[in-house]
N, C-alpha and C positions, 0 to 999 in steps of 0.2 A: 599144409597144402591148401592154396586158396582155389576158388572156383575157376580162376583165370588160366590155371595150368591146363585142364582138359581142352579149353576153347583154343588155347595157343597150340596145343598138340594137334587139334583138329585142323586148325589154320595152316599149320606146317605140313600136314598130310595133303590138304588140297592144293597147296603149291608144289609138293612132290608129285602128285598124281599129274597135275597140269604140265609140269615140266617133262614128265615121262612121255605123256601123249604129244607133245611138242617135238621132243627129240625122235620118236618113232615116225612122226610125220615127215620129218625131213628125209629119213631113209625111204619111206614110201614115195615121196614126191620125186626123188632123184632115181629111184629105181623104175618107176612107171615111165618117166621121160626117157631114160636110157633104153627101156625095151622098146619104146615107141619110135624113137628118134635115130637109134643105133648109137654106138659109142661116139662116132665122128660128129653125128648130127646133134647129139645131146650135149657135147663139149661146151658150146657157148652158153647154153642154160646153165650148165654147172659152174661156169666161171662167174655167171652173173649172180648165183646163189652164193659163191665164195666171197665175191667183192661185198655183198650185202651183209655178210657175217663179218668180214674184216673191217671195212669201213663203217658199216652200220653200228657195229658194237663199239668200235673206237671212238665215234663221234658223239653217240647217243646214249650209250650206257652210263656215263658220268652224268647226263642229264637226269636219268632215272634215280641214280644214287643220290645227287644233291637235291632234288625235289623230295625224296623220300626224307633225307636227313631234315630238311628245313620243316617240312609238315610235321614230322614225328616230334621234333624239339618244341614246336609250336603247341602241339597237343600237351606235351609234358608241362608246359607252362600255362596250360588252361586256355590258350588262345584260340579263336575260331579258324585262323587261317594263318598264311606265313607270306612274307614279302618275296616274291620270287622273280624280282625284276631282273637280276643278273641272269637267271636261267632263260627268261624271255629274250633278253638280249642275245645271250649266246645262241639260242635256237635260231633266231631270226638271221643271225650272221652265218651260221653253219648251213642252213639250208640255202640261203642265198648263194654262197659259195658253191655248194653242191651243184646248183642249177647253173650258174655261170660257167664253172669250169667243165662240168658235163657237156653243155651244149656247144660251147666254144670248141671243145677237143673231140666233138663226136666223130668225126670221120677218121681221126688218128686213133682214137681209142677202139673204134670198131675195126680197124685193120690190125692193131697190135694184139688185142685180147679176145675178139669175138669173130674172127675169121670173116671179116668183112660184113657181119651182121649188125649194121648201124642201128637197126630197131631195138637191139637189146641194150645198146648203150642208154637209149631213152628209157627202157624198162628199168635199168639199174638206177638211173638218177630218180625216177619217180618211186622206185621201191624204197630209196634211201629216205625220200620225204615221208614215206607211210611209216617207216620205221621210227622216224622222229616223234610222230603222234603215239605209236605203241609204247614207246619208252617213256614218254611223258606221262601216259595214262598209268603205266605200271608204277612209276615213281609216286604218282598220286595215290594209288590203291594202297601200296605199302606204307607210304606216310601216314595214311589215315587209319591204318591197321585194318584195312579190308582185304585180308589174305584170301578169303573165299572167293572173292571177286577175282583177285590177282590170279589165282589158279585157274578160274574160270576163263579168264582171257586167253591164257597159255593153251589150255584144252581146245577152247573154241577155234583159236588159231589153227591148231594142229589138225582137228576135224575138218575144217573147211579147206585146209591144204590138200589134205588127202581126197577129200570129195572132189574138188576141183580137178586134180590130176587124174582121178578115176574116170571122171566125166570125159576128159579129153581122150583118154586112153581107150576106153570102151566105145565111144562114138567115132573114132577115127578122125576127130578134128584136131587132133593135136599137132601143133607146129612150134618152132622155137620161141615165136612170138606169144602164142597163146599159153604156153607153159609159163613164160616169163611174166605175163599178166597176172598169173595166179600169185606170184611173188609181191605184186604191187597191191592188189584188191583185198587179199585175205587180211593182212595185218589191219587194214582200215575197217572191215567188217568187223572183226573180232573185237575191235576197240569200242565201236558204237554199240555193238551188242551187248556188252558187259559193262560199260561206264556211260552213265548218262552224259549227254552232250552238254547239257546245262551245267553239269559239275565240272567238266573240263573246261568250258569257258569262264566259269566264276573262280575256279582255281588260278587259272591263266591270267586273269584281270586282278587277283587279289594282291594288295599292297599292305596289309597289315604287318606291323612289327618293322624291325630294322632289317635292311638288305643282308644278304649272305656275305660273310667276311671271307668265305673260302673262294680263292681264284679258281676258275675253271680250267685255265689253260694247262697247269702241271698235271691235273687229272686227265685231261683230254690227250696230252702228249703221252703219258704213261700207258693209258688204255689203247691208243691207237698204235703205238710202236709194238706192243705186246701182240696185238691182234694181227699186225702186217706180218710178224714173225711166224705166228701161229698158222696163217693161211699163205705163207710165202710160197709153198709147193705149187698148188694149182696156179697161182698167178704167174710163177716163173715158167711153168710148163706151157701155159697159154701164150706167153710172149716168145718163147723159144721154139716152140713147134712149128715146123713147116707146114705147108698145105697137105703134104702126103703123111703127117704125123697127127692130124687131128684125131684120128681113131685112138692113138696113145694117149693124147691129152685126156680125152672122155674117160679111158680106163683107169688113168692116174688118179682123177678126182674121185671116182668110185672107190679106188683102193683107199685114199685118204679117210674117207668117211667110214670105211670099214676098220681099218687099222688103229683110228682114234676113237673107238667106242669108249675106252675108259676115260675120256674127257668128259662124257656125259655123267659118268658116275662121280668124277673128281669135283663137280660143281656142288655135289652134297657135303663134301669135306669142307669146301670153301665156305659154305653157308654158315657151319658152326665155327670154323677156324678164325676167320677174320673178326667177328664181334668178340670173341674170347681174347683175341690178342688185343684189341682196342680197350677192353676193360682192364687187362693186366697192365697196359702202357699207362692208362689214365690214373691208376693207383701207384705207379712206379714200382710195380711188382716184377722185378727183373727176372727173379729166379722162376716164378710161375710162367713168366713170358717164355722163358727159355724151354720150360718142361712142355709147354703147348706146342712150341715150334717142333720139338723133338716128337711128340705124339703125332702130329701132322705128317711129319717126315716117314716115320715108320709106316703109316697108313699109305702114303703116297707111293713109297717103294714097294710096298706089297702089291697095289694096284696096278703100278707100271710093270712090275715083272709078270703079274698074271696076264697083263694085255699083251705083252710080248710073247709069252708061251703060247696063249690062246690063238694069236694070230698066225704064229708058226704052225700050229697044229690044225686050225680051222679056218684060216684066212680064205683059202680058195673056196671051201664049202660055202661059206658066208657071201662070197663075192657072187657065186653062181646063183645061191638062193635069192639074193636081192636084187641083182642086176641081169642074170642071165649068163648063158656060157660064152657070150660075145665079149665079156668084160675081164678075161683072165690077164693076170700080170705075174711076173716071176715072184716066187716066195721070197727071194732076197729083197725085192723092193718093198714088199709088204712088211717085211720084219724091220728094215731100216725106218719105215715110216712109224711103226710102232714104238721103235726105240727113241725117235725124235719126240713122239708124244709123251713117253715116260720122262725124258729130260725137260720137256717143256712144264710138265706138272710139277716136278721138283723145283724148277725155276720159279713158278708161280707161287710155291710155298714161301720162298724167301722173299719174292716180290711183295706179297700180301703183308709179311712181317714188317717189311720196310715202310709199307703204307700205313700200318698201324702206328708206326713211329713218325708219321708225317714226313717221310724222306722219299715221296714218290719221284723226285727228281733224280735220285740215284738209280732207281729201277728204270727210268726212261733211258739213261745213259746205257745200262747194261742191255735193254732191249734193242736200241739202236745199234750198238756194237754187234749184237747177234745177227740183225739184218744185214749189216755190211758184211760179216764173215760169211753169211749164206751166199751172198752175191758173189764174193771172191772165190767160193767154192765151186760156182758155176763155171768157172774158168778151166776146171779140170778136164782133161781129154779123154771123158768117158762116154758111154751111152746115155742118152738123154735122161731116162728114167731113173738111172742109178746116180747120175750126177745130182738131180735135183732131190731126190730122196737123201742122199748123203749131205747135200746142202741144208736140208731141214735138221739134220743131227748136229752138224758143225755149228749151226747158229743157235740151236737151243743149248749146246754144251758151252759155248762162249758166253751167253748170256748167264747161265747158271753159275759158271765160276766167278764172273764179276758180282753177281747178286750174294753169293756166299761170302765173298771178301767184303762186300759192302756191309752185310749184316753182322758179320763178326767183328769188324771195326767199330761199328756204331754200338753194338751190345756191350763191347769192352769199355768204351767211352761212357756208357750209361752206368755200368757197374762202378766205374772210378768215380764217377760223379756221385753216386749214392753214398760210396764209402767215405768220401771226403765230408758228405754233409752229416755223418753220424757223430755226435759228441763223444769226446775221447773218454768220458766217464762211463759210457753205455755202449761199449763195442759190441755186445751181444745183440743189440736191438737194431742191427743192420736191416735196413728195409729191403736189402735184396733177398732175405729169407722169406719175406712176404708170407707170414703165417697164416694171414686172414685174407689172402688174395683169392679171388674166386677161381673155380675150376672151370673146366670147359662145360660142365653141366650147370654151373651158375652163371655163365655169361649170358647175356641178352641175346636172342636171335635177332637177325636183321629187322630193326625197327619195331620188333615185338616186345620190346622192353616195357611198353606202355601196357598195363595188364588186361584191360577189357578190350575185346573185339567188338567195334561198333555194329558189325553185322548180327551180333548175338542180341542186340538191343535196337531193333529197327524203330 
């Protein structure tokens, strides 16, 4: 056991704490805004929050991942920096598109999604730009092994988000626009408070080494399509709700945040699952790869079942505790949303397995089909909340089926290739048995495969 193990454990703990604070802050922010502005008044703010999660994660989480991979690879090679030219080009293009599309479609988006609150379209556009900065900074921190600072950025973001919403709530100064501004300003403040601006600029300008061979388009397509499906419910509700149903729209978004609490826990499963699969795939350890997938599936099934049962029993209590008595929704709607979350988590397990095999295009197809199925489900002649929550289930279910089929087909082909590569004189040495393949415990944590934490050596 090397001294790097305690450091890595401490670093991962700081990230976990940061994620926990960040997750709780979202509940606090939406809860305070909902109590202050009423369900109807807070609905546009909740929609802005949803879009920032769907589009922001879809566009800019790949930026974090690729920045982290490039910097960590450079560290492993003993280089001082990495060539991030492709990430710079991508970020410039993505932010320019966000600005142009958002501003040109401002009146239309305001009417379609924000009940005529055009100022929240501007808030959403600026919020996406601030998220680009935050995700780039996180990629820098994780790529340089500075996990304590990574966790600190998440924690500071969460604390500032709670403080901003609480200040508006307590002073009576809360409006849809002012709550929206919290979503714009806080990511920028959290970034500059935890990452020196000079380091951000130096990393952004660095051109050491070869440019990244990994194209961004497939990663962004997969990430964006999955996030559109994950956040389809609130967006569909905002688009379909009439002026008299804005109250229902606000209550539905609140129900989504409560019923999908297991998704926050699922992030911890993903944090171990993906690097373990990547290690098995890199060593052609097909048998170990399959065992890792099965373990992740067991954990996810247990988590999803617990989430559905918990929402059925305690969902109404949690809704009233976080949002207040005005945010009640039928138990059937809460349970349907929880079921959709369970299906989505299972789909994510198979999608992550495909990603480890460099088959992200297959996952993109599956997520896209899921979105189409969700849209078609909205044509059913049911009450709006039931229709939208059912659409979440059918979309996630359709994506899950396709992802399962894609992974089964891919792994069978993988096993066949490995079997055909084994010399006839040594059939027992098939690499599919992978006797020396690493286990989940042996797999590197995301970017933490480099043993020393630089923050332990200032």
